[in-house]
C-alpha positions as CSV (number, residue, x, y, z in Angstrom):
1,M,-21.3,-90.4,-111.3
2,H,-24.4,-91.0,-109.3
3,N,-27.8,-89.6,-109.6
4,F,-29.8,-89.4,-106.4
5,I,-33.6,-89.4,-106.4
6,Y,-36.1,-89.2,-103.5
7,V,-37.9,-92.4,-102.4
8,T,-41.6,-92.1,-102.1
9,K,-43.3,-92.8,-98.8
10,K,-45.0,-95.8,-100.4
11,E,-41.7,-97.2,-101.5
12,A,-40.0,-96.6,-98.1
13,Q,-42.8,-97.8,-95.8
14,P,-42.2,-101.6,-96.2
15,I,-38.5,-101.2,-95.5
16,K,-39.2,-99.0,-92.5
17,N,-41.7,-101.5,-91.2
18,E,-39.2,-104.3,-91.5
19,L,-36.5,-102.3,-89.7
20,Y,-38.9,-101.3,-86.9
21,Q,-39.3,-105.0,-86.1
22,I,-35.8,-105.2,-84.6
23,P,-36.4,-102.8,-81.7
24,F,-39.9,-104.2,-81.2
25,E,-38.4,-107.7,-80.8
26,I,-35.7,-106.3,-78.4
27,Q,-38.5,-104.6,-76.4
28,D,-40.3,-107.9,-76.0
29,I,-37.1,-109.6,-74.8
30,V,-36.1,-107.0,-72.2
31,R,-39.5,-105.9,-71.1
32,K,-39.3,-107.6,-67.7
33,F,-36.1,-105.8,-66.9
34,F,-36.7,-102.3,-68.3
35,T,-38.6,-100.4,-70.9
36,F,-37.5,-98.0,-73.6
37,Q,-39.0,-96.2,-76.6
38,F,-37.3,-95.4,-79.9
39,T,-37.7,-92.7,-82.5
40,P,-36.2,-92.7,-86.0
41,V,-33.8,-89.8,-86.6
42,G,-32.3,-88.3,-89.7
43,S,-33.7,-88.4,-93.2
44,S,-36.1,-91.2,-92.4
45,S,-37.9,-89.1,-89.7
46,D,-38.2,-86.2,-92.2
47,N,-39.3,-88.5,-95.1
48,I,-36.4,-87.3,-97.3
49,I,-34.8,-90.7,-98.1
50,T,-32.8,-90.9,-101.3
51,K,-31.6,-93.7,-103.4
52,I,-28.9,-93.9,-106.1
53,M,-30.2,-94.3,-109.7
54,K,-27.3,-95.7,-111.7
55,I,-26.9,-94.0,-115.0
56,P,-25.1,-95.7,-117.8
57,L,-21.8,-94.3,-118.9
58,A,-21.9,-92.7,-122.3
59,Y,-18.7,-93.3,-124.3
C-alpha cells in the first residue's frame, strides 16, 4: 500500500527548474527557425504535486 503526501513548493522548485532547462535549451537551438513558448500543465501548474511515502509492512 502507498501513502501519498503533497510536496512543498520549496521541495518541488529545484526539480521544476531543472526540467524547465530542457525547453529553454531547445528554444536556443531552434530560435533562428521559429519561436515557441511553453506552460506547465497538470498538477505542477496547480502546485499539487504528490510523492509516495513508503510505509513499512507490519507483520
